[in-house]
C-alpha positions as a Markdown table, in Angstrom:
| # | Residue | x | y | z |
|---|---|---|---|---|
| 1 | Unk | 62.4 | 158.8 | 20.2 |
| 2 | Unk | 59.5 | 161.2 | 20.8 |
| 3 | Unk | 57.2 | 159.9 | 18.5 |
| 4 | Unk | 57.7 | 156.4 | 19.2 |
| 5 | Unk | 56.9 | 157.6 | 23.1 |
| 6 | Unk | 53.4 | 159.2 | 21.7 |
| 7 | Unk | 52.5 | 156.1 | 19.8 |
| 8 | Unk | 52.8 | 154.2 | 22.8 |
| 9 | Unk | 50.9 | 156.2 | 25.0 |
| 10 | Unk | 48.3 | 155.7 | 22.7 |
| 11 | Unk | 48.7 | 152.6 | 22.0 |
| 12 | Unk | 48.1 | 151.8 | 26.1 |
| 13 | Unk | 45.3 | 154.2 | 26.3 |
| 14 | Unk | 43.8 | 151.8 | 23.8 |
| 15 | Unk | 44.6 | 148.6 | 25.4 |
| 16 | Unk | 43.3 | 149.8 | 28.2 |
| 17 | Unk | 40.1 | 150.8 | 26.8 |
| 18 | Unk | 40.0 | 146.9 | 25.2 |
| 19 | Unk | 40.6 | 144.9 | 27.9 |
| 20 | Unk | 37.6 | 146.2 | 29.7 |
| 21 | Unk | 35.3 | 145.1 | 26.1 |
| 22 | Unk | 32.7 | 142.6 | 27.4 |
| 23 | Unk | 33.3 | 140.5 | 23.5 |
| 24 | Unk | 36.8 | 141.1 | 24.4 |
| 25 | Unk | 36.7 | 139.3 | 27.4 |
| 26 | Unk | 34.9 | 136.6 | 25.9 |
| 27 | Unk | 37.7 | 135.2 | 23.8 |
| 28 | Unk | 40.0 | 134.4 | 26.4 |
| 29 | Unk | 43.3 | 134.0 | 24.2 |
| 30 | Unk | 42.9 | 137.4 | 23.0 |
| 31 | Unk | 42.0 | 139.0 | 26.2 |
| 32 | Unk | 45.2 | 137.3 | 27.7 |
| 33 | Unk | 47.4 | 138.8 | 25.0 |
| 34 | Unk | 46.0 | 142.2 | 25.4 |
| 35 | Unk | 46.2 | 141.9 | 29.2 |
| 36 | Unk | 49.8 | 140.6 | 28.7 |
| 37 | Unk | 50.5 | 143.3 | 26.7 |
| 38 | Unk | 48.9 | 145.7 | 28.8 |
| 39 | Unk | 51.0 | 144.8 | 31.5 |
| 40 | Unk | 54.5 | 145.3 | 29.5 |
| 41 | Unk | 53.2 | 148.5 | 28.4 |
| 42 | Unk | 52.8 | 150.0 | 32.1 |
| 43 | Unk | 55.7 | 150.3 | 33.4 |
| 44 | Unk | 56.9 | 151.8 | 29.7 |
| 45 | Unk | 53.8 | 154.3 | 29.6 |
| 46 | Unk | 54.9 | 155.5 | 33.7 |
| 47 | Unk | 58.7 | 156.2 | 32.4 |
| 48 | Unk | 57.9 | 157.9 | 29.9 |
| 49 | Unk | 55.1 | 160.5 | 31.7 |
| 50 | Unk | 58.3 | 160.8 | 33.9 |
| 51 | Unk | 60.5 | 162.1 | 31.6 |
| 52 | Unk | 57.9 | 164.3 | 30.3 |
| 53 | Unk | 57.6 | 165.8 | 33.9 |
| 54 | Unk | 61.6 | 165.8 | 33.8 |
| 55 | Unk | 61.7 | 167.5 | 30.3 |
| 56 | Unk | 59.0 | 169.8 | 31.5 |
| 57 | Unk | 60.2 | 171.2 | 34.4 |
| 58 | Unk | 63.9 | 171.7 | 32.4 |
| 59 | Unk | 61.8 | 174.5 | 30.0 |
| 60 | Unk | 60.0 | 176.1 | 32.5 |
| 61 | Unk | 63.5 | 176.9 | 34.8 |
| 62 | Unk | 64.9 | 177.4 | 31.4 |
| 63 | Unk | 62.2 | 179.9 | 30.5 |
| 64 | Unk | 62.5 | 181.2 | 34.6 |
| 65 | Unk | 66.5 | 182.2 | 33.6 |
| 66 | Unk | 65.4 | 184.1 | 30.4 |
| 67 | Unk | 62.4 | 186.1 | 31.7 |
| 68 | Unk | 63.1 | 186.6 | 35.5 |
| 69 | Unk | 65.0 | 189.4 | 36.6 |
| 70 | Unk | 64.8 | 188.0 | 40.4 |
| 71 | Unk | 68.5 | 187.1 | 41.3 |
| 72 | Unk | 66.8 | 184.2 | 44.0 |
| 73 | Unk | 64.1 | 182.7 | 41.6 |
| 74 | Unk | 67.4 | 182.8 | 38.5 |
| 75 | Unk | 69.3 | 180.9 | 40.9 |
| 76 | Unk | 67.0 | 178.6 | 42.8 |
| 77 | Unk | 66.2 | 177.5 | 38.6 |
| 78 | Unk | 69.6 | 177.4 | 37.8 |
| 79 | Unk | 70.2 | 174.5 | 40.5 |
| 80 | Unk | 66.7 | 172.8 | 39.7 |
| 81 | Unk | 68.7 | 172.8 | 36.3 |
| 82 | Unk | 71.7 | 171.2 | 37.5 |
| 83 | Unk | 69.7 | 167.9 | 39.0 |
| 84 | Unk | 67.2 | 167.8 | 36.2 |
| 85 | Unk | 70.0 | 167.9 | 33.0 |
| 86 | Unk | 72.0 | 164.7 | 34.2 |
| 87 | Unk | 68.1 | 162.9 | 35.3 |
| 88 | Unk | 66.9 | 163.9 | 31.8 |
| 89 | Unk | 69.8 | 161.9 | 30.2 |
| 90 | Unk | 69.8 | 158.9 | 32.3 |
| 91 | Unk | 65.9 | 158.7 | 31.7 |
| 92 | Unk | 66.5 | 158.8 | 27.8 |
| 93 | Unk | 69.2 | 156.2 | 28.3 |
| 94 | Unk | 66.5 | 153.8 | 30.0 |
| 95 | Unk | 64.1 | 154.5 | 27.2 |
| 96 | Unk | 65.9 | 153.7 | 24.7 |
| 97 | Unk | 66.6 | 150.4 | 26.1 |
| 98 | Unk | 63.0 | 150.1 | 27.3 |
| 99 | Unk | 62.1 | 150.8 | 23.1 |
| 100 | Unk | 63.9 | 147.8 | 22.2 |
| 101 | Unk | 61.2 | 145.7 | 20.9 |
| 102 | Unk | 61.1 | 142.4 | 22.8 |
| 103 | Unk | 61.1 | 138.9 | 21.2 |
| 104 | Unk | 57.5 | 137.6 | 22.4 |
| 105 | Unk | 59.3 | 134.0 | 23.2 |
| 106 | Unk | 61.5 | 135.9 | 25.7 |
| 107 | Unk | 58.4 | 134.9 | 28.9 |
| 108 | Unk | 58.2 | 131.7 | 27.9 |
| 109 | Unk | 59.6 | 128.3 | 29.5 |
| 110 | Unk | 62.0 | 126.4 | 27.4 |
| 111 | Unk | 63.6 | 122.6 | 25.6 |
| 112 | Unk | 66.9 | 122.2 | 26.3 |
| 113 | Unk | 68.7 | 119.4 | 24.1 |
| 114 | Unk | 72.3 | 118.5 | 24.0 |
| 115 | Unk | 73.6 | 116.1 | 22.2 |
| 116 | Unk | 77.2 | 114.9 | 21.6 |
| 117 | Unk | 79.5 | 116.1 | 18.8 |
| 118 | Unk | 83.0 | 114.9 | 17.8 |
| 119 | Unk | 85.3 | 113.5 | 20.1 |
| 120 | Unk | 83.7 | 110.5 | 20.8 |
| 121 | Unk | 83.4 | 109.2 | 24.6 |
| 122 | Unk | 85.0 | 112.4 | 25.6 |
| 123 | Unk | 82.1 | 114.3 | 23.9 |
| 124 | Unk | 79.6 | 112.1 | 25.6 |
| 125 | Unk | 81.1 | 113.0 | 28.9 |
| 126 | Unk | 81.2 | 116.9 | 28.1 |
| 127 | Unk | 77.0 | 116.3 | 27.4 |
| 128 | Unk | 77.4 | 114.8 | 31.1 |
| 129 | Unk | 78.9 | 118.1 | 31.9 |
| 130 | Unk | 76.8 | 120.7 | 30.6 |
| 131 | Unk | 73.9 | 119.3 | 31.9 |
| 132 | Unk | 75.1 | 119.5 | 35.4 |
| 133 | Unk | 76.0 | 123.2 | 34.6 |
| 134 | Unk | 72.8 | 123.8 | 33.2 |
| 135 | Unk | 70.9 | 122.2 | 36.4 |
| 136 | Unk | 73.1 | 124.4 | 38.4 |
| 137 | Unk | 72.3 | 127.4 | 36.9 |
| 138 | Unk | 68.1 | 126.6 | 37.0 |
| 139 | Unk | 68.9 | 126.0 | 40.9 |
| 140 | Unk | 70.6 | 129.2 | 41.2 |
| 141 | Unk | 67.9 | 131.0 | 39.4 |
| 142 | Unk | 65.2 | 129.3 | 41.1 |
| 143 | Unk | 63.9 | 127.2 | 37.8 |
| 144 | Unk | 62.7 | 124.1 | 37.3 |
| 145 | Unk | 64.7 | 121.7 | 35.4 |
| 146 | Unk | 62.7 | 118.0 | 34.3 |
| 147 | Unk | 64.6 | 115.6 | 32.4 |
| 148 | Unk | 62.0 | 113.9 | 29.2 |
| 149 | Unk | 65.0 | 111.6 | 27.7 |
| 150 | Unk | 68.4 | 110.9 | 27.6 |
| 151 | Unk | 70.1 | 108.3 | 26.0 |
| 152 | Unk | 73.3 | 107.5 | 27.8 |
| 153 | Unk | 77.0 | 107.2 | 26.4 |
| 154 | Unk | 78.9 | 103.8 | 26.4 |
| 155 | Unk | 81.9 | 105.5 | 29.0 |
| 156 | Unk | 79.4 | 107.9 | 31.0 |
| 157 | Unk | 77.9 | 110.8 | 29.7 |
| 158 | Unk | 74.9 | 111.2 | 27.6 |
| 159 | Unk | 75.1 | 111.4 | 23.9 |
| 160 | Unk | 72.1 | 113.4 | 24.0 |
| 161 | Unk | 69.6 | 115.1 | 26.5 |
| 162 | Unk | 66.4 | 116.4 | 26.5 |
| 163 | Unk | 64.8 | 118.7 | 29.5 |
| 164 | Unk | 62.3 | 121.2 | 29.9 |
| 165 | Unk | 63.2 | 124.3 | 32.2 |
| 166 | Unk | 60.1 | 126.3 | 33.5 |
| 167 | Unk | 60.6 | 129.4 | 35.5 |
| 168 | Unk | 60.4 | 133.4 | 34.7 |
| 169 | Unk | 61.5 | 134.7 | 31.4 |
| 170 | Unk | 63.8 | 131.4 | 30.7 |
| 171 | Unk | 63.8 | 132.0 | 27.2 |
| 172 | Unk | 65.1 | 135.0 | 26.9 |
| 173 | Unk | 68.1 | 134.0 | 28.9 |
| 174 | Unk | 68.9 | 130.8 | 27.7 |
| 175 | Unk | 68.5 | 131.3 | 24.4 |
| 176 | Unk | 72.2 | 132.8 | 24.0 |
| 177 | Unk | 72.8 | 129.0 | 25.4 |
| 178 | Unk | 72.4 | 127.7 | 21.6 |
| 179 | Unk | 75.1 | 126.7 | 19.7 |
| 180 | Unk | 78.4 | 124.7 | 19.1 |
| 181 | Unk | 80.4 | 124.0 | 23.2 |
| 182 | Unk | 83.6 | 122.8 | 22.8 |
| 183 | Unk | 85.9 | 121.3 | 25.3 |
| 184 | Unk | 89.5 | 121.2 | 25.5 |
| 185 | Unk | 91.1 | 119.0 | 28.2 |
| 186 | Unk | 93.0 | 115.5 | 28.4 |
| 187 | Unk | 90.5 | 112.5 | 28.6 |
| 188 | Unk | 90.6 | 109.9 | 31.3 |
| 189 | Unk | 91.8 | 107.5 | 28.7 |
| 190 | Unk | 94.6 | 109.4 | 27.1 |
| 191 | Unk | 97.9 | 108.0 | 28.6 |
| 192 | Unk | 100.4 | 110.2 | 26.2 |
| 193 | Unk | 98.8 | 113.3 | 28.4 |
| 194 | Unk | 97.7 | 115.0 | 25.1 |
| 195 | Unk | 95.0 | 117.5 | 25.4 |
| 196 | Unk | 91.8 | 116.6 | 22.8 |
| 197 | Unk | 89.4 | 118.8 | 21.9 |
| 198 | Unk | 85.4 | 117.9 | 22.1 |
| 199 | Unk | 82.7 | 119.2 | 21.4 |
| 200 | Unk | 78.4 | 118.9 | 22.3 |
| 201 | Unk | 75.9 | 121.1 | 20.3 |
| 202 | Unk | 73.0 | 122.9 | 22.5 |
| 203 | Unk | 69.8 | 123.5 | 21.5 |
| 204 | Unk | 67.5 | 126.0 | 23.3 |
| 205 | Unk | 64.0 | 126.2 | 21.9 |
| 206 | Unk | 61.1 | 128.2 | 23.0 |
| 207 | Unk | 58.1 | 126.0 | 25.0 |
| 208 | Unk | 55.1 | 126.2 | 22.5 |
| 209 | Unk | 51.3 | 125.7 | 23.0 |
| 210 | Unk | 48.6 | 124.5 | 20.9 |
| 211 | Unk | 47.5 | 128.4 | 20.3 |
| 212 | Unk | 51.0 | 129.0 | 19.1 |
| 213 | Unk | 51.9 | 126.4 | 16.6 |
| 214 | Unk | 49.3 | 124.2 | 14.6 |
| 215 | Unk | 50.2 | 120.4 | 14.0 |
| 216 | Unk | 48.3 | 118.7 | 11.9 |
| 217 | Unk | 47.3 | 115.5 | 13.3 |
| 218 | Unk | 47.5 | 113.3 | 10.1 |
| 219 | Unk | 51.4 | 114.4 | 9.9 |
| 220 | Unk | 51.8 | 112.0 | 12.6 |
| 221 | Unk | 52.9 | 108.9 | 13.6 |
| 222 | Unk | 53.1 | 107.9 | 16.9 |
| 223 | Unk | 54.5 | 104.6 | 18.3 |
| 224 | Unk | 55.0 | 103.2 | 21.5 |
| 225 | Unk | 57.9 | 100.8 | 23.2 |
| 226 | Unk | 59.0 | 100.1 | 26.3 |
| 227 | Unk | 61.2 | 102.8 | 27.8 |
| 228 | Unk | 64.5 | 101.7 | 28.5 |
| 229 | Unk | 67.6 | 102.4 | 31.2 |
| 230 | Unk | 66.7 | 103.3 | 35.1 |
| 231 | Unk | 63.3 | 103.4 | 36.8 |
| 232 | Unk | 62.5 | 100.0 | 38.3 |
| 233 | Unk | 60.3 | 97.3 | 37.0 |
| 234 | Unk | 58.0 | 99.4 | 35.5 |
| 235 | Unk | 59.7 | 100.7 | 32.7 |
| 236 | Unk | 60.8 | 96.9 | 31.2 |
| 237 | Unk | 56.7 | 95.3 | 31.8 |
| 238 | Unk | 54.7 | 98.3 | 30.0 |
| 239 | Unk | 55.0 | 100.0 | 26.9 |
| 240 | Unk | 54.3 | 103.7 | 28.1 |
| 241 | Unk | 57.4 | 105.1 | 26.3 |
| 242 | Unk | 56.4 | 107.6 | 23.2 |
| 243 | Unk | 57.9 | 108.2 | 20.0 |
| 244 | Unk | 56.4 | 110.6 | 17.6 |
| 245 | Unk | 57.5 | 111.3 | 14.2 |
| 246 | Unk | 56.6 | 113.9 | 12.0 |
| 247 | Unk | 56.1 | 112.9 | 8.8 |
| 248 | Unk | 56.3 | 116.3 | 6.1 |
| 249 | Unk | 59.9 | 117.0 | 8.0 |
| 250 | Unk | 61.0 | 113.7 | 9.7 |
| 251 | Unk | 61.5 | 115.0 | 12.9 |
| 252 | Unk | 61.6 | 112.6 | 15.3 |
| 253 | Unk | 61.2 | 112.6 | 19.1 |
| 254 | Unk | 60.4 | 110.2 | 22.5 |
| 255 | Unk | 59.7 | 110.7 | 26.0 |
| 256 | Unk | 59.5 | 107.8 | 28.5 |
| 257 | Unk | 60.4 | 109.7 | 31.7 |
| 258 | Unk | 56.9 | 109.3 | 32.7 |
| 259 | Unk | 55.0 | 106.0 | 33.9 |
| 260 | Unk | 51.9 | 107.1 | 32.0 |
| 261 | Unk | 51.8 | 106.4 | 28.2 |
| 262 | Unk | 49.1 | 109.9 | 28.0 |
| 263 | Unk | 52.1 | 112.2 | 29.9 |
| 264 | Unk | 54.8 | 110.7 | 28.0 |
| 265 | Unk | 53.1 | 111.5 | 24.6 |
| 266 | Unk | 51.8 | 115.1 | 26.2 |
| 267 | Unk | 55.4 | 116.1 | 27.1 |
| 268 | Unk | 56.8 | 114.5 | 23.5 |
| 269 | Unk | 54.2 | 116.8 | 21.7 |
| 270 | Unk | 55.7 | 119.8 | 23.5 |
| 271 | Unk | 59.3 | 118.9 | 22.5 |
| 272 | Unk | 58.0 | 118.3 | 19.1 |
| 273 | Unk | 55.8 | 121.4 | 19.0 |
| 274 | Unk | 59.0 | 123.7 | 19.9 |
| 275 | Unk | 60.9 | 122.4 | 17.6 |
| 276 | Unk | 59.1 | 122.9 | 14.4 |
| 277 | Unk | 58.4 | 126.4 | 15.6 |
| 278 | Unk | 62.1 | 126.6 | 16.7 |
| 279 | Unk | 63.2 | 125.9 | 12.8 |
| 280 | Unk | 60.8 | 128.1 | 11.7 |
| 281 | Unk | 62.0 | 131.3 | 14.1 |
| 282 | Unk | 65.9 | 129.7 | 13.5 |
| 283 | Unk | 65.5 | 130.5 | 9.4 |
| 284 | Unk | 63.9 | 134.2 | 10.1 |
| 285 | Unk | 66.7 | 135.1 | 13.1 |
| 286 | Unk | 69.3 | 134.0 | 10.5 |
| 287 | Unk | 67.6 | 136.2 | 7.4 |
| 288 | Unk | 67.4 | 138.9 | 10.2 |
| 289 | Unk | 71.1 | 138.2 | 11.0 |
| 290 | Unk | 72.3 | 138.3 | 7.3 |
| 291 | Unk | 70.9 | 142.1 | 7.3 |
| 292 | Unk | 72.1 | 143.4 | 10.0 |
| 293 | Unk | 75.3 | 141.0 | 10.9 |
| 294 | Unk | 74.4 | 140.0 | 14.3 |
| 295 | Unk | 76.9 | 138.4 | 16.1 |
| 296 | Unk | 75.1 | 137.1 | 19.4 |
| 297 | Unk | 72.2 | 135.5 | 18.1 |
| 298 | Unk | 72.0 | 133.9 | 14.4 |
| 299 | Unk | 70.1 | 131.2 | 14.9 |
| 300 | Unk | 72.6 | 129.0 | 13.2 |
| 301 | Unk | 73.1 | 125.8 | 15.1 |
| 302 | Unk | 76.3 | 125.2 | 14.2 |
| 303 | Unk | 78.4 | 128.3 | 14.8 |
| 304 | Unk | 81.1 | 127.5 | 17.5 |
| 305 | Unk | 80.0 | 130.1 | 20.1 |
| 306 | Unk | 82.1 | 128.9 | 23.7 |
| 307 | Unk | 85.2 | 126.7 | 24.5 |
| 308 | Unk | 85.5 | 125.5 | 27.4 |
| 309 | Unk | 89.6 | 124.7 | 28.3 |
| 310 | Unk | 90.7 | 123.0 | 31.4 |
| 311 | Unk | 94.5 | 123.6 | 31.2 |
| 312 | Unk | 94.1 | 127.3 | 31.4 |
| 313 | Unk | 90.9 | 127.4 | 33.3 |
| 314 | Unk | 89.1 | 129.4 | 31.1 |
| 315 | Unk | 85.8 | 129.9 | 29.0 |
| 316 | Unk | 86.0 | 132.4 | 26.1 |
| 317 | Unk | 82.9 | 133.5 | 24.5 |
| 318 | Unk | 83.5 | 133.8 | 20.7 |
| 319 | Unk | 80.7 | 136.0 | 19.8 |
| 320 | Unk | 81.8 | 138.8 | 22.0 |
| 321 | Unk | 85.2 | 138.0 | 22.7 |
| 322 | Unk | 84.8 | 137.7 | 26.3 |
| 323 | Unk | 87.3 | 135.0 | 28.2 |
| 324 | Unk | 86.7 | 134.5 | 31.7 |
| 325 | Unk | 89.3 | 132.6 | 33.9 |
| 326 | Unk | 86.7 | 131.2 | 36.2 |
| 327 | Unk | 86.0 | 127.6 | 34.5 |
| 328 | Unk | 85.3 | 125.5 | 37.9 |
| 329 | Unk | 82.5 | 128.1 | 38.6 |
| 330 | Unk | 81.0 | 128.3 | 35.6 |
| 331 | Unk | 80.4 | 124.8 | 35.3 |
| 332 | Unk | 79.6 | 125.4 | 38.9 |
| 333 | Unk | 76.4 | 126.9 | 37.5 |
| 334 | Unk | 77.6 | 130.6 | 37.6 |
| 335 | Unk | 76.9 | 131.6 | 34.1 |
| 336 | Unk | 75.0 | 134.9 | 35.3 |
| 337 | Unk | 78.2 | 137.3 | 33.8 |
| 338 | Unk | 77.8 | 135.6 | 30.9 |
| 339 | Unk | 74.0 | 135.8 | 30.2 |
| 340 | Unk | 74.1 | 139.8 | 30.8 |
| 341 | Unk | 76.9 | 140.7 | 28.7 |
| 342 | Unk | 75.2 | 138.9 | 25.6 |
| 343 | Unk | 72.4 | 140.5 | 26.7 |
| 344 | Unk | 73.9 | 143.4 | 26.5 |
| 345 | Unk | 75.4 | 143.1 | 23.5 |
| 346 | Unk | 72.0 | 142.1 | 21.5 |
| 347 | Unk | 70.3 | 145.1 | 22.9 |
| 348 | Unk | 73.3 | 147.3 | 21.5 |
| 349 | Unk | 72.9 | 145.5 | 17.9 |
| 350 | Unk | 68.9 | 145.6 | 18.1 |
| 351 | Unk | 69.8 | 149.8 | 19.2 |
| 352 | Unk | 71.7 | 150.2 | 16.3 |
| 353 | Unk | 69.0 | 148.2 | 14.2 |
| 354 | Unk | 66.7 | 150.1 | 15.0 |
| 355 | Unk | 67.7 | 153.7 | 14.8 |
| 356 | Unk | 67.3 | 154.2 | 18.5 |
| 357 | Unk | 69.2 | 157.4 | 18.9 |
């Protein structure tokens, strides 16, 4: 660990000099990335220096105990050691977690997609329940959630919903929601009172800017059409809705929530960019997960991650074997405990994979 601390301090000093270089300042993209790196390293370096001071004081007090004959000096050194040694252990634990490599996407906003799976009308209703859960969670966190597009179910709910979530470090928190969510309950249409199991797939992707992921214009087919659903007379009279097809991959996205065709195109492009970027990142995560047998974040959208059981009022996250008897609270947006435990589990995996002891 000490070698890593030394290299981090060296990198911090290097970046510190680079961000005042006129040539770098003139290159806005590079300057912004370096400035972000500087801010990310600043807190870590402060913690490293604090740790080094504690280690230095421990060595001085140990030397006093060996070399000093004065009983009073020796007693003072012993008392200080009793305080410093636990502080050293605490700082070492904090540094271990701070040394875990950060996913550069964690600080980004995200694109949220929820699709009905097995279960017909009941699955569409479940999509509606999940959307409300995330809307309330976003509100609790002080985030903003904007609907990009939705397809309504025949008996309520939604067949598919796409939304953008904006705020602080959203992707780093929401990424754990990707996967298959199951619901076990008695549908309203069930006359025999039998419990049915339905499913919905949640995909969370980092929102990607032009500088993160290039798309060739000639690879796109762009169609415009009249928006459908709620929205008044305007949606029925103008071709403001936009559908974009990425020809090489066959990925199709659409957006119709804005009155302006240009704004709908901009939002659809953000979703497309995020989907293509996410597909590439998911492939890499799957390869990494195969190597370290990750339980938390595999990049596999088909993995069953959570079950919401209405009869027993429980929610089970299968990745970490966590069961909470707080179904109504969780569906009401109380996801903090689940998110925190998933984050801890991922960090523990990263610690093992990185060999940080």
